N, C-alpha and C positions, 0 to 999 in steps of 0.2 A: 293193264299197266302196275307195276308196285307202286305201293306211298309214294317209296323214297324215288324213283324214278318219276312218277307221275310229277312230284313237286319240282321236282328238276326243270322237266319240259315245259310246266305250266310258267313258271316264274321268269325262264327265256322267253316264251312266249309276249309274256303279259310287260315284261319291262322293254322288250324289243320294240313292241307295238309303240308305247307310249314315251319312249325317249326319243323314237323316230320321227315322232307326231311332235314332238317338244323340239326337234333341232330343224325340222322342217319351219316351226313356225320363224325361226330364226333365218334361216333361209329365204323363203319369201318376202319377207317384209325386206331383208337386207337387199335382194333382187329388186326390188321397187323402189329401193332407195338409191338406185345406181351404183353398189357394192359389189365386186366382182369376187364370188363364191370360188377358189380353188378346189373344195375339195367338201361332198357332204358322204359320210362315211357311217354305216350302219354294224358297230359292235368295230372294238378296240383290236389292234396288234396287224397278222401278214393278210393283205386285200386276196379273198379267193374268188371275186367276180368285180368286174372294173367297166365301167363303161362312161364316155364323156362326150357331154351334149355339145351344141351349136354355142354357147358361151364360154364354152373352155372347163366349165364344172368339171369334175371328178367324180360321180357315183360309185360309192365303193361297198361292197359285202365284207365285211372284215371276217377273221377265226372265232373271235370273240364274243359272243353274241353276246351282252350283258351291256347296253347302252349304245351312243355314238354322237357325234360331235360334228360339227359344220367349222371348217377351214377358209377365213376371209382373207384379202389382201391387206396387207395391216403391215406399216414400213415399222412397230415396234417389233416383229417380227422377223424381221431380214429385209435385205434392200429392193426397192421397189424402181422399174425402170420411170425414169422421168414421166414418159408417154402414158404410164398405167395410173398415177398418183391420184386422177381426177375418181379414180375407183376405188382408191383405197379407205378402209373403212374408217381411219381416225383421222383421214380429211374430209369427214361427214359434219355436219352441224352437230348440237349438241342434243337436238332435237328429234333429227332421224338417227343416231346411236341411241340415244331413250327409247325409240321406237322398237330399234333390232333386238336390243336387249330383253324389252319385255313380250317381244310376240312369245317367246319360248313358253316364261308361264301364263301366257295368254292363250296358247295354242293348246296347252293340258287341260286351261280351263275351258276352253269352247267343248274339249271334246269329253272333257265329264257331261256338260250341257246336252250333245249330242247322244251318250250312252245313255244317260236319265231317260231320253225321251224315248230312245228303242228300247228300253226298259219295261217302260209305261203302256207303250204300244203294244208288245209282247206281255203283255203284263208279270207282275213279279207276283207269284207266291207266296204264302206264309201262313203263319196260324195266326186266329183270333187272341184277341187279347182278352181272353176270359179265364177268370180266376176262377183256379180247382180247387185251391185249401188256400189256407190263412194262418197264419201264427207269428207272434212276438208284435212284433211294431205295427202291421198292417190289422191285426187280431185287436190289437187296442182298441184301434182308432176306430173298428166299427164294419170293415171291410167283410164281405160274406162270398161263400162259394157261388160259384154260377153266376157272378156279376161279370156284366162287358167294360171295360175301362172303355169310355168315350175318348175324355179328353184330361189331359195333363198338363197343367200349369193353364198359359193359352197355348196350347198344341192338342189339335185334333189327332187322333189316335188311328189308326185303322189294323196296326198287328202287333202282336207284342212285342217284336222289335223296337217299333216305336215306342211304343212307352216305357221302356228301357231308357234309349234313348232321352227320352224327354225327361226321365228322373233324375238320371246321372247328374247334369250343373247343380239341381238342389242338392242331391247327395253330397257330392264332392266339397260343396260349400255350407252344408249344415245347416240346409234350409226345411223348412217346412214348405210342402206344396198343397195346393187343392187339386184333387181328384174327383173327376165325373164316371157317373158308372149308373148301369142300367141292368137290371134284374131281368129274369126269365120272363115275369109278369110285367114289364114296358115299366116298370117307376123308377125313376131316375132319381140320383143321391148324388151330393158333393160333399164328400169329406176332405178334411185335412190328414193328409198323409205325413205324420213327424218325423221325419228326416233326419231334425236336430239331436236325436235320440243314437243316433247310428253310433257305434263303438268306434273309437279309435282305430285305426288301423284295418277295418273292415275289408273285406275282398272288392276292390273296386269292379272287378269283372264280371261279378256277383252280385250286382245291385237289385235287384229285386228279391231274392232268395234272402240276403241279410234285411228285406226291409220285412220280409216274411211271407213274398206273394211266391205260390207253387202254380202254376199254370195249367190250364183242364188238360191241353195235349199232353201232359209229364206226366197225369197221373196216371200210374199203371193198376188194371181191373182187380180185384181182387178173386182172380180165377185160380183154379188150385191146377196144379202142373205134376205134382205125384203127393202119394202119400205114404209116410215110412210104414216100414210092417211092426208090428206090435208095441206101436203109438194109440193115445187115444182116437185118433181118428181113422184108425185102422177099423175097415168091416162098417165103418158111419158115411166117412165123405170118399167120393172117387175124384181121381182124373177129370179134369173138366167141369165138376161143380163151379158155380158161381155162387161167391158166399153176398149173399144181401143183406144179413141182420144176426148180431150176437147178443142173446140175452136181450130183446129188443131193441139192442140200439144199433141205427140204418149204418151200413157199410158201402160206401161208394168207391173206395180205391184200396190198394194193397197196403199201404202204408196204417190205415187204422187198424190192422188186424188184431198186432199185435199188441196194441196198446190194450186194447179191450180184453184179450186171452189172459194179459195181464192181472187185471181185475176181476174177470170171471173165477181166474184160478185161484186168485185172495181170498174171494169169500166162500173159497170152502163148498160150494155147491153144483149142480149139477145144471145146466141150463140148455136151453133150445139154441140152433141155429139154423137159420132160414137161408136154404140156397135156393140155389136156379138148376135144375138138371131134366136136361133132351126137353128142354121149352117148359118144363109142371114145375110150381113152384111146392119143395118140399119143408118141412119141420120136421128136426132131427135131435135126439138128444146127446148131447157131449157132456163132457167132464174133463177140463185140462188136466194133467201131470206136470208136475215137477220136475224136471229133468237138465242136465247139462247140454247145453247150445253147442251143435257142434262148429259153428263159425266162431264164436267167443270164446268157448270154454266155460260159461259161466252159467251158474244152474238160475235157472228160469221157469214159469209157467209154458208149456208146450201146447198144442194138438196134434204135432206131428206131420204136419202140412209143408210142402213148397209151393209158395206161388210163384206163377212166371211172372219173368220181366213185363212180358208183351212188349210188342212192334208199336213203334210210334207211329200215331195216324197219320195218315194223308192231308196236305194241305189243306184249309175250311176257308182261307181268306186270298183275293185274288187284289193286286191295286192295276188295275187295268183304263186305260183313255184310249180315247179316238187320238187316231194324228192331230188336230187341230188343238185339242185339249190337253194332249200331251205336253205340248210347247209350254205352257205357264206351270205346270205341274213341273215340270223337269228345271226351271228358274225357279222355282221357289224351295225343291227340293235341294237343287246347289247352293242356296242361299243357305239351307236349314244347317246344310253338312259344313258348311265352308263356317258360320257362326260356329257351331261345334267342335270343331278341329281346332279353331284358334284360341275356343276359350278354353281346350284342353291343355293348347300349348301354353295358355295366360297362369294356369293352376299347376303346371308342373316347374313354373317359372318361380311361383312364389311359394311354391310347396305345398299347396291343397290340394294337390294329385299327386300321384308315386311318380315317379320315374323310370316304375317298373314298364310302363306304358307304352317307352320309346321300343319299339319291335325293328328287327333289322330283315335281310335276307330270308332268313330261316323259315322265320315266323311267316313272313309274305308267301315264299314257296309253299307250306302247309294249308294255309288259305286260299291261296288258289288254288290249288288241286283240291280242297272240301268245298269250294263254291264250283269249280265244274261238275262235283259230281251231283250239288244241289239241282243241276239246270242250267241251261243259257241266259235265262236271267239273272242269278246270282250271279253269274260271271259276269254278267255285263256290268251288274252293280260292282261287284270288286274292282273293276278294271275302272267304272268311275271314278271311285272312293282314291284308288289310288293315282289314278290322273289327277284330281284335286290335290292331292298332298303333294305329289311333283310341283303342282305348280305353286303353293304354299310353302314350301321349303325352298325353293328357288327365290322367292322373294324375298324371302328372309336377308336381314342385312350385313352377312355376313360376305367378306372379301373372298374372292374367286368362285361364290356363287351369283347367279344372277343380280338378287335382290343387293350384294357388295358393288357390283359395276354401277347399278343405278343410284347407293349410295353415293359413289365418285362424283359423277356425273350433277346429282344434286348440291353438291359440298363445290363442283366449278360455275354450276349455276347465282349460287351464293356467293364466291369471292371472284368470279369473273374470270378464272383461270384453272386449266386443268391440276391437280396434283401433283407436285413434286415427283421423280421416278423413284426415288428413295421412300417416300411415303406410300406408294403404291405399294415396292416391295415387301415394305414391311407390315402392310395391311394383308398383302398376299400370306406370307409366314404365318400371322396370326389366323387368318381363314382357313390354313390349312392344319393348326393346330385344334380348332375349335370344331372342325370337320372330324379331323380324328378320333377326337376325342368322343364327338357323337355317334360314330360308325365304331366304337369300341366299345360305348355303351349300348347300343342296340346287341351288338353280337354277343356279349354278356347277358341280359334277358332272356334272347334267342337258347342261348345254352341251360340258363337257368329253368325256361318252359321245358328243355328237353328231359330234363331230368327228374325220374317220376318221385312224388311227394305223399 
């Protein structure tokens, strides 16, 4: 399946599942409160399949599979037979109406916990938070290659993704944070990462790189892919050679080679290059040549070799729990994700985080497709995140969203009577305008992310 059609398909699957669960929350509580539900629709538009149950609810699968809705008996939406008035939504007491409206976001929150439980039982695979290289702020603060991050602030860290998410709030707030690490000899260190030194306008999606961390799994080995004819390496090095050292300087990754070659070239002397070939270690004489680089067109010292980009290694960390232990783990993860999401919303409102973080259906579709490719554990995690996002967004006090209706009911509780129809309609128009603005911004960010830079 192509990237485009795969993204569309998994977007439809994801949204259909999550929105249907949301609407089922409204439906289930409404029935418990004695409200007659006229229609439960999965999708919008022309009905494709229809079935009616004994309670008179029409269950529909519609032509446009992007969402759904529950239609209840309500005097505000049309005339109601006097005999049916006890079953109308608007005739229920305020606490029942609050329960029915809150049930949708509540269902998404419950689904998030259940999905995270399933993910932990299956086991989420990821990469260990082991530092490969350090530069910039991280190097100045004393972090060393090979150290494994154990804790960021007050959060325990099991994967590199956990480490980045734990660093994010401090980075956005420009606050220094304590990080606990352990080196390969078992020694533990607590250092302060000076995130207050991050430049203005730093890339918020690459906080780890901005801080100077390159993770071990991202480091490409210095393996020679090809040797250019008539170059300094021609006749000396061979494809498949693994570079171990240049002029006595140990080499562990491909990105270390070019700087060492420049230093060697500027010295004007020949030196030894240590390599591993067919399981044997060899030390060979080599002298770089000053030549024009094919990619940049600039003159530089070079050996005339092309290093393989290397394939990303397999996952080396798994977060897995037994069925019982996964229950509190799922609740903890839900709480952590909720805190992070609300924190990001607050920071976008106050300007501490960029509004470029708001994403729309295009980005959701691409992430859905990418998560499927990473495995069922990551797709379940993606569904949990989107389900939680739907719960939080729907609880925002914006008219036409569930949170807006809850705001109306809160006002009704305070003043002792419902809002006037005029005030309700005005609120709906304001809500539509706000929602349209948010959707427009999300689409704008999606389009920007599609443009190559």
